[in-house]
All heavy atoms as an XYZ file, in Angstrom:
631
protein
N      13.734    -20.751    -14.307
C      13.022    -19.897    -13.384
C      13.107    -18.460    -13.878
O      14.185    -17.942    -14.165
C      13.637    -20.042    -12.001
C      13.007    -19.201    -10.958
S      13.929    -19.470     -9.429
C      12.704    -19.143     -8.258
N      11.977    -17.801    -13.989
C      11.930    -16.437    -14.473
C      12.274    -15.461    -13.350
O      11.987    -15.698    -12.182
C      10.542    -16.125    -15.020
N      12.889    -14.367    -13.727
C      13.214    -13.318    -12.778
C      12.389    -12.092    -13.126
O      12.379    -11.657    -14.272
C      14.712    -12.955    -12.854
O      15.474    -14.131    -12.619
C      15.066    -11.903    -11.839
N      11.695    -11.561    -12.128
C      10.859    -10.390    -12.335
C      11.422     -9.235    -11.532
O      11.922     -9.411    -10.437
C       9.426    -10.657    -11.873
C       8.757    -11.782    -12.623
C       8.705    -13.055    -12.086
C       8.204    -11.556    -13.871
C       8.099    -14.093    -12.765
C       7.595    -12.598    -14.567
C       7.550    -13.853    -14.008
O       6.948    -14.873    -14.690
N      11.315     -8.052    -12.093
C      11.695     -6.869    -11.330
C      10.453     -5.999    -11.176
O       9.666     -5.839    -12.106
C      12.814     -6.108    -12.034
O      12.392     -5.691    -13.314
N      10.278     -5.496     -9.978
C       9.127     -4.661     -9.683
C       9.556     -3.208     -9.607
O      10.708     -2.898     -9.302
C       8.492     -5.072     -8.350
C       7.926     -6.462     -8.360
C       8.547     -7.498     -7.679
C       6.767     -6.742     -9.062
C       8.026     -8.776     -7.686
C       6.237     -8.019     -9.083
C       6.867     -9.025     -8.388
O       6.353    -10.288     -8.408
N       8.609     -2.322     -9.839
C       8.898     -0.902     -9.717
C       9.144     -0.570     -8.247
O       8.794     -1.342     -7.346
C       7.717     -0.079    -10.248
O       6.592     -0.248     -9.400
N       9.745      0.572     -8.010
C      10.009      1.007     -6.626
C       8.700      1.140     -5.853
O       8.638      0.848     -4.667
C      10.771      2.331     -6.608
C      12.184      2.204     -7.073
C      12.987      1.392     -6.069
C      14.419      1.256     -6.528
N      15.178      0.345     -5.700
N       7.636      1.572     -6.529
C       6.331      1.715     -5.874
C       5.820      0.364     -5.378
O       5.347      0.243     -4.252
C       5.324      2.341     -6.842
C       3.945      2.512     -6.237
C       2.940      3.084     -7.229
O       3.336      3.462     -8.349
O       1.761      3.142     -6.864
N       5.926     -0.667     -6.225
C       5.476     -2.001     -5.830
C       6.352     -2.538     -4.705
O       5.845     -3.134     -3.751
C       5.463     -2.966     -7.035
C       5.201     -4.390     -6.593
C       4.410     -2.527     -8.048
N       7.657     -2.322     -4.789
C       8.545     -2.760     -3.717
C       8.184     -2.102     -2.391
O       8.173     -2.757     -1.351
C       9.997     -2.464     -4.082
C      10.542     -3.369     -5.160
C      11.986     -3.057     -5.512
O      12.648     -2.295     -4.773
O      12.458     -3.569     -6.534
N       7.861     -0.816     -2.433
C       7.452     -0.111     -1.218
C       6.148     -0.666     -0.683
O       5.999     -0.880      0.528
C       7.305      1.401     -1.509
O       8.549      1.894     -1.993
C       6.883      2.160     -0.259
N       5.197     -0.928     -1.563
C       3.917     -1.507     -1.135
C       4.116     -2.878     -0.512
O       3.485     -3.215      0.492
C       2.956     -1.618     -2.310
C       2.393     -0.307     -2.766
C       1.438     -0.538     -3.905
N       0.926      0.709     -4.404
C       0.110      0.801     -5.434
N      -0.270     -0.290     -6.066
N      -0.330      1.959     -5.834
N       4.967     -3.695     -1.108
C       5.240     -5.020     -0.548
C       5.879     -4.912      0.829
O       5.498     -5.632      1.758
C       6.151     -5.824     -1.481
C       5.485     -6.473     -2.671
C       6.536     -7.021     -3.629
C       4.546     -7.575     -2.222
N       6.841     -4.025      0.952
C       7.509     -3.837      2.238
C       6.496     -3.399      3.291
O       6.468     -3.920      4.400
C       8.618     -2.799      2.108
C       9.512     -2.711      3.329
C      10.592     -1.663      3.149
C      11.509     -2.080      2.013
N      12.609     -1.129      1.786
N       5.633     -2.448      2.933
C       4.595     -1.985      3.860
C       3.605     -3.101      4.190
O       3.193     -3.257      5.335
C       3.838     -0.787      3.288
C       4.694      0.458      3.204
O       5.777      0.500      3.852
O       4.302      1.387      2.464
N       3.232     -3.862      3.182
C       2.272     -4.952      3.384
C       2.805     -5.959      4.389
O       2.101     -6.387      5.297
C       1.982     -5.639      2.045
C       0.995     -6.766      2.130
C      -0.365     -6.508      2.174
C       1.419     -8.080      2.153
C      -1.285     -7.539      2.238
C       0.513     -9.122      2.215
C      -0.845     -8.847      2.262
N       4.062     -6.338      4.238
C       4.631     -7.367      5.103
C       5.152     -6.835      6.433
O       5.602     -7.601      7.264
C       5.721     -8.148      4.383
C       5.161     -9.131      3.393
C       5.437     -9.011      2.049
C       4.343    -10.166      3.801
C       4.917     -9.913      1.133
C       3.812    -11.073      2.902
C       4.110    -10.942      1.565
N       5.094     -5.528      6.637
C       5.480     -5.005      7.946
C       4.297     -4.420      8.692
O       4.184     -4.601      9.903
C       6.583     -3.933      7.821
O       6.155     -2.902      6.950
C       7.875     -4.536      7.331
N       3.415     -3.721      7.987
C       2.291     -3.041      8.634
C       0.995     -3.840      8.621
O       0.189     -3.730      9.530
C       2.022     -1.685      7.962
C       3.203     -0.739      8.076
O       4.039     -0.939      8.981
O       3.291      0.192      7.248
N       0.773     -4.648      7.591
C      -0.509     -5.330      7.418
C      -0.475     -6.750      7.974
O      -1.318     -7.130      8.780
C      -0.925     -5.341      5.924
C      -2.225     -6.086      5.736
C      -1.044     -3.920      5.402
N       0.473     -7.543      7.541
C       0.555     -8.942      7.956
C       2.018     -9.361      7.968
O       2.805     -8.903      7.133
C      -0.275     -9.861      7.026
C      -0.369    -11.280      7.571
C       0.244     -9.826      5.619
C      -1.342    -12.174      6.802
N       2.361    -10.211      8.902
C       3.723    -10.739      8.962
C       3.915    -11.755      7.835
O       2.985    -12.461      7.461
C       3.967    -11.404     10.311
C       3.899    -10.442     11.482
C       5.009     -9.416     11.473
O       6.134     -9.740     11.052
O       4.755     -8.276     11.888
N       5.116    -11.821      7.302
C       5.367    -12.710      6.167
C       5.138    -14.175      6.528
O       4.645    -14.945      5.700
C       6.782    -12.518      5.626
O       7.736    -12.730      6.639
N       5.435    -14.576      7.770
C       5.194    -15.967      8.144
C       3.702    -16.267      8.255
O       3.257    -17.370      7.930
C       5.928    -16.348      9.432
C       5.577    -15.464     10.608
O       5.111    -14.324     10.406
O       5.789    -15.919     11.750
N       2.899    -15.274      8.662
C       1.443    -15.451      8.687
C       0.888    -15.570      7.269
O      -0.033    -16.347      7.009
C       0.757    -14.297      9.412
C       0.986    -14.316     10.905
O       1.284    -15.405     11.457
O       0.863    -13.250     11.533
N       1.460    -14.783      6.343
C       1.016    -14.859      4.951
C       1.360    -16.221      4.363
O       0.549    -16.821      3.649
C       1.663    -13.738      4.130
C       1.132    -13.640      2.736
S      -0.599    -13.162      2.739
C      -1.063    -13.602      1.099
N       2.532    -16.720      4.660
C       2.924    -18.047      4.175
C       1.977    -19.108      4.724
O       1.561    -20.023      4.004
C       4.364    -18.350      4.578
N       1.610    -18.986      5.992
C       0.674    -19.927      6.606
C      -0.686    -19.865      5.900
O      -1.307    -20.886      5.620
C       0.519    -19.605      8.090
C      -0.407    -20.540      8.825
C      -0.496    -20.161     10.298
C      -1.504    -21.021     11.025
N      -1.641    -20.640     12.427
N      -1.129    -18.653      5.593
C      -2.404    -18.461      4.907
C      -2.393    -19.130      3.544
O      -3.340    -19.829      3.166
C      -2.698    -16.955      4.757
O      -2.839    -16.389      6.053
C      -3.948    -16.700      3.950
N      -1.319    -18.940      2.795
C      -1.215    -19.544      1.468
C      -1.232    -21.064      1.570
O      -1.897    -21.751      0.794
C       0.050    -19.041      0.745
C      -0.112    -17.559      0.412
C       0.332    -19.862     -0.513
C       1.151    -16.897     -0.070
N      -0.516    -21.593      2.551
C      -0.500    -23.055      2.735
C      -1.876    -23.582      3.109
O      -2.294    -24.655      2.654
C       0.526    -23.431      3.791
C       1.940    -23.268      3.308
C       2.955    -23.690      4.358
N       4.289    -23.431      3.878
C       5.059    -22.421      4.302
N       4.607    -21.587      5.218
N       6.267    -22.262      3.811
N      -2.622    -22.846      3.935
C      -3.969    -23.272      4.318
C      -4.891    -23.295      3.107
O      -5.697    -24.222      2.947
C      -4.542    -22.350      5.398
C      -3.929    -22.557      6.754
C      -4.435    -21.550      7.773
O      -4.902    -20.467      7.429
N      -4.320    -21.903      9.042
N      -4.799    -22.289      2.263
C      -5.628    -22.252      1.054
C      -5.274    -23.418      0.141
O      -6.155    -24.110     -0.377
C      -5.452    -20.911      0.307
C      -6.071    -20.972     -1.074
C      -6.072    -19.787      1.086
N      -3.981    -23.651     -0.058
C      -3.566    -24.765     -0.906
C      -4.072    -26.092     -0.365
O      -4.547    -26.942     -1.118
C      -2.044    -24.797     -1.043
C      -1.527    -23.692     -1.911
O      -2.247    -23.134     -2.717
N      -0.273    -23.353     -1.731
N      -3.970    -26.285      0.938
C      -4.436    -27.515      1.581
C      -5.942    -27.694      1.363
O      -6.403    -28.757      0.938
C      -4.116    -27.465      3.070
C      -4.766    -28.556      3.877
C      -4.288    -29.859      3.834
C      -5.870    -28.280      4.687
C      -4.889    -30.865      4.575
C      -6.469    -29.281      5.432
C      -5.975    -30.569      5.375
O      -6.576    -31.567      6.103
N      -6.697    -26.643      1.621
C      -8.155    -26.731      1.509
C      -8.590    -26.951      0.067
O      -9.473    -27.774     -0.203
C      -8.805    -25.464      2.078
O      -8.351    -25.287      3.426
C     -10.315    -25.568      2.070
N      -7.975    -26.234     -0.869
C      -8.335    -26.414     -2.275
C      -7.954    -27.805     -2.767
O      -8.678    -28.407     -3.564
C      -7.675    -25.333     -3.134
C      -8.197    -23.916     -2.916
C      -7.400    -22.918     -3.738
C      -9.673    -23.817     -3.234
N      -6.845    -28.330     -2.275
C      -6.452    -29.696     -2.642
C      -7.453    -30.711     -2.117
O      -7.837    -31.643     -2.826
C      -5.062    -30.021     -2.083
O      -4.108    -29.176     -2.643
N      -7.882    -30.536     -0.871
C      -8.901    -31.427     -0.313
C     -10.183    -31.366     -1.125
O     -10.795    -32.396     -1.414
C      -9.227    -31.030      1.133
C      -8.337    -31.541      2.242
C      -8.846    -31.026      3.584
C      -8.275    -33.050      2.252
N     -10.564    -30.158     -1.487
C     -11.788    -29.975     -2.270
C     -11.685    -30.695     -3.606
O     -12.618    -31.381     -4.023
C     -12.035    -28.489     -2.484
S     -13.528    -28.108     -3.397
N     -10.553    -30.579     -4.263
C     -10.371    -31.233     -5.557
C     -10.380    -32.753     -5.419
O     -10.986    -33.455     -6.226
C      -9.062    -30.770     -6.186
N      -9.729    -33.255     -4.395
C      -9.657    -34.705     -4.212
C     -10.995    -35.300     -3.789
O     -11.297    -36.448     -4.105
C      -8.595    -35.059     -3.169
C      -7.189    -34.830     -3.658
S      -5.911    -35.397     -2.508
C      -6.214    -34.428     -1.056
N     -11.802    -34.539     -3.104
C     -13.076    -35.051     -2.593
C     -14.265    -34.637     -3.455
O     -15.395    -34.696     -3.018
C     -13.287    -34.567     -1.165
C     -12.278    -35.134     -0.212
C     -12.505    -34.671      1.180
N     -11.527    -35.286      2.076
C     -11.421    -35.009      3.343
N     -12.233    -34.137      3.903
N     -10.516    -35.597      4.084
N     -13.996    -34.179     -4.644
C     -15.087    -33.791     -5.526
C     -15.784    -32.527     -5.063
O     -17.005    -32.418     -5.134
N     -15.023    -31.570     -4.588
C     -15.508    -30.265     -4.140
C     -16.449    -30.338     -2.944
O     -17.342    -29.523     -2.795
C     -16.130    -29.478     -5.283
S     -14.892    -28.871     -6.441
N     -16.279    -31.307     -2.100
C     -16.987    -31.335     -0.823
C     -16.059    -30.710      0.208
O     -15.273    -31.374      0.850
C     -17.333    -32.759     -0.419
C     -18.348    -33.413     -1.322
C     -18.610    -34.850     -0.897
O     -18.229    -35.244      0.212
O     -19.200    -35.566     -1.705
N     -16.152    -29.399      0.323
C     -15.264    -28.679      1.229
C     -15.585    -29.042      2.670
O     -16.730    -29.058      3.082
C     -15.419    -27.161      1.039
O     -15.195    -26.856     -0.331
C     -14.428    -26.407      1.896
N     -14.548    -29.309      3.423
C     -14.715    -29.635      4.833
C     -15.281    -28.409      5.548
O     -14.749    -27.309      5.443
C     -13.361    -30.049      5.451
C     -13.523    -30.369      6.923
C     -12.763    -31.213      4.693
N     -16.387    -28.618      6.257
C     -17.093    -27.511      6.904
C     -16.197    -26.699      7.835
O     -16.311    -25.482      7.914
C     -18.306    -28.046      7.674
C     -19.277    -26.987      8.102
C     -19.964    -26.274      6.945
O     -20.215    -26.909      5.917
O     -20.248    -25.072      7.092
N     -15.296    -27.354      8.511
C     -14.435    -26.649      9.455
C     -13.421    -25.736      8.765
O     -12.809    -24.891      9.411
C     -13.694    -27.645     10.348
O     -12.833    -28.442      9.564
N     -13.237    -25.883      7.473
C     -12.256    -25.082      6.751
C     -12.860    -23.827      6.119
O     -12.136    -23.009      5.569
C     -11.583    -25.924      5.662
C     -10.748    -27.063      6.195
C      -9.552    -26.587      7.002
O      -8.933    -25.569      6.648
O      -9.241    -27.249      8.006
N     -14.168    -23.644      6.200
C     -14.822    -22.500      5.561
C     -14.239    -21.184      6.061
O     -13.934    -20.291      5.275
C     -16.350    -22.538      5.781
C     -16.955    -23.767      5.099
C     -17.019    -21.259      5.293
C     -16.893    -23.763      3.596
N     -14.081    -21.034      7.363
C     -13.544    -19.790      7.926
C     -12.125    -19.546      7.427
O     -11.765    -18.414      7.080
C     -13.584    -19.845      9.459
C     -13.059    -18.615     10.133
C     -13.934    -17.415      9.880
C     -13.413    -16.229     10.680
N     -13.702    -14.965     10.033
N     -11.304    -20.593      7.373
C      -9.935    -20.449      6.864
C      -9.933    -19.997      5.409
O      -9.103    -19.188      5.005
C      -9.160    -21.755      6.993
C      -8.747    -22.042      8.412
O      -8.679    -21.151      9.244
N      -8.479    -23.298      8.695
N     -10.855    -20.523      4.622
C     -10.932    -20.140      3.213
C     -11.283    -18.663      3.093
O     -10.666    -17.923      2.331
C     -11.962    -21.001      2.453
C     -11.482    -22.441      2.370
C     -12.214    -20.447      1.062
C     -12.508    -23.395      1.821
N     -12.260    -18.218      3.861
C     -12.659    -16.811      3.821
C     -11.491    -15.907      4.204
O     -11.211    -14.918      3.514
C     -13.842    -16.570      4.759
C     -15.124    -17.209      4.299
C     -16.232    -17.118      5.339
O     -15.962    -16.662      6.470
O     -17.358    -17.508      5.013
N     -10.815    -16.214      5.292
C      -9.674    -15.411      5.724
C      -8.560    -15.445      4.696
O      -7.936    -14.421      4.391
C      -9.136    -15.913      7.068
C     -10.089    -15.647      8.214
O     -11.028    -14.832      8.061
O      -9.898    -16.279      9.274
N      -8.306    -16.609      4.146
C      -7.221    -16.771      3.189
C      -7.471    -15.979      1.918
O      -6.565    -15.319      1.397
C      -7.036    -18.247      2.862
O      -6.693    -18.954      4.026
N      -8.680    -16.025      1.406
C      -8.984    -15.250      0.211
C      -8.850    -13.762      0.469
O      -8.383    -13.015     -0.394
C     -10.373    -15.579     -0.334
C     -10.380    -16.809     -1.195
C     -11.083    -17.924     -0.807
C      -9.670    -16.861     -2.376
C     -11.080    -19.070     -1.587
C      -9.661    -17.997     -3.164
C     -10.370    -19.105     -2.760
N      -9.213    -13.308      1.660
C      -9.057    -11.900      2.014
C      -7.581    -11.499      1.911
O      -7.238    -10.516      1.252
C      -9.584    -11.639      3.430
C      -9.281    -10.252      3.920
C     -10.058     -9.172      3.534
C      -8.191    -10.020      4.766
C      -9.771     -7.899      3.973
C      -7.902     -8.749      5.216
C      -8.686     -7.699      4.810
O      -8.398     -6.429      5.256
N      -6.694    -12.270      2.555
C      -5.273    -11.914      2.568
C      -4.632    -12.068      1.201
O      -3.774    -11.256      0.813
C      -4.525    -12.719      3.625
C      -4.877    -12.242      4.996
C      -5.551    -12.944      5.951
C      -4.612    -10.963      5.551
N      -5.734    -12.171      7.075
C      -5.161    -10.942      6.852
C      -3.975     -9.816      5.086
C      -5.079     -9.832      7.679
C      -3.903     -8.709      5.919
C      -4.441     -8.726      7.186
N      -5.031    -13.060      0.460
C      -4.474    -13.219     -0.882
C      -4.909    -12.076     -1.799
O      -4.129    -11.594     -2.623
C      -4.862    -14.568     -1.475
C      -4.195    -15.773     -0.815
C      -4.782    -17.069     -1.362
C      -2.692    -15.742     -1.013
N      -6.143    -11.610     -1.642
C      -6.599    -10.456     -2.420
C      -5.858     -9.192     -2.018
O      -5.534     -8.353     -2.858
C      -8.107    -10.262     -2.275
C      -8.880    -11.197     -3.148
O      -8.443    -11.570     -4.221
N     -10.049    -11.595     -2.682
N      -5.591     -9.032     -0.707
C      -4.811     -7.877     -0.252
C      -3.422     -7.899     -0.881
O      -2.927     -6.865     -1.331
C      -4.691     -7.868      1.274
C      -5.988     -7.611      2.016
C      -6.410     -6.179      1.923
C      -5.670     -5.363      2.967
N      -6.123     -3.960      2.993
N      -2.794     -9.075     -0.917
C      -1.470     -9.193     -1.530
C      -1.544     -8.902     -3.024
O      -0.686     -8.205     -3.573
C      -0.888    -10.583     -1.282
C       0.477    -10.853     -1.919
C       1.523     -9.867     -1.443
C       0.907    -12.283     -1.629
N      -2.567     -9.394     -3.696
C      -2.731     -9.126     -5.122
C      -2.867     -7.628     -5.384
O      -2.305     -7.108     -6.351
C      -3.952     -9.873     -5.663
N      -3.575     -6.931     -4.521
C      -3.728     -5.476     -4.674
C      -2.403     -4.750     -4.475
O      -2.156     -3.723     -5.090
C      -4.780     -4.931     -3.704
C      -6.196     -5.227     -4.131
C      -6.526     -4.633     -5.491
O      -6.361     -3.404     -5.678
O      -6.942     -5.393     -6.375
N      -1.551     -5.284     -3.617
C      -0.228     -4.697     -3.428
C       0.587     -4.850     -4.708
O       1.238     -3.914     -5.162
C       0.502     -5.360     -2.234
C       1.968     -4.999     -2.233
C      -0.149     -4.962     -0.923
N       0.528     -6.036     -5.296
C       1.311     -6.303     -6.502
C       0.773     -5.579     -7.723
O       1.532     -5.100     -8.555
C       1.352     -7.809     -6.760
C       2.077     -8.621     -5.698
C       1.890    -10.101     -5.965
C       3.540     -8.259     -5.631
N      -0.549     -5.506     -7.833
C      -1.182     -4.863     -8.985
C      -2.480     -4.233     -8.527
O      -3.503     -4.914     -8.439
C      -1.448     -5.897    -10.086
C      -2.038     -5.276    -11.335
O      -1.875     -4.062    -11.536
O      -2.660     -6.014    -12.111
N      -2.467     -2.942     -8.214
C      -3.643     -2.287     -7.616
C      -4.798     -2.115     -8.584
O      -5.164     -1.030     -8.980
C      -3.098     -0.957     -7.127
C      -1.895     -0.703     -7.956
C      -1.337     -2.048     -8.330
N      -5.384     -3.214     -8.950
C      -6.503     -3.244     -9.906
C      -7.731     -2.518     -9.361
O      -8.428     -1.825    -10.085
C      -6.850     -4.702    -10.226
C      -8.005     -4.885    -11.165
C      -7.846     -4.647    -12.531
C      -9.254     -5.276    -10.701
C      -8.903     -4.818    -13.401
C     -10.309     -5.442    -11.570
C     -10.136     -5.217    -12.912
O     -11.187     -5.373    -13.766
N      -8.013     -2.678     -8.070
C      -9.206     -2.098     -7.482
C      -8.998     -0.700     -6.927
O      -9.929     -0.078     -6.441
C      -9.736     -3.017     -6.356
C     -10.130     -4.415     -6.810
C     -10.520     -5.259     -5.610
C     -11.269     -4.361     -7.810
N      -7.764     -0.211     -6.995
C      -7.458      1.103     -6.452
C      -8.126      2.186     -7.286
O      -8.085      2.170     -8.516
C      -5.948      1.297     -6.447
C      -5.513      2.566     -5.774
C      -4.001      2.647     -5.719
O      -3.426      2.091     -4.767
O      -3.425      3.247     -6.644
N      -8.754      3.126     -6.615
C      -9.418      4.239     -7.312
C      -8.523      5.455     -7.248
O      -8.082      5.872     -6.172
C     -10.787      4.544     -6.666
C     -11.696      3.334     -6.768
C     -11.419      5.771     -7.291
C     -12.982      3.466     -6.020
N      -8.240      6.035     -8.409
C      -7.388      7.239     -8.448
C      -8.220      8.486     -8.329
O      -9.297      8.617     -8.764
C      -6.581      7.295     -9.752
C      -5.534      6.182     -9.778
O      -5.036      5.815     -8.709
O      -5.242      5.719    -10.895
């Protein structure tokens, strides 16, 4: 298992993200929902269950927010 160390700036962003933006248990739930839906899609030949579309949209939003916290690729200086 690899060990990563983040800069103080990233640590601060993560702390803010999980306290001000979304609760960590909600984020974990979101990740699990995305994994579940993507697994279903793969097993069923990419026939995504219609009822899961909203969950996918929400999940991608939160995962992108987390990605921006870890590596602010879209941030404009």
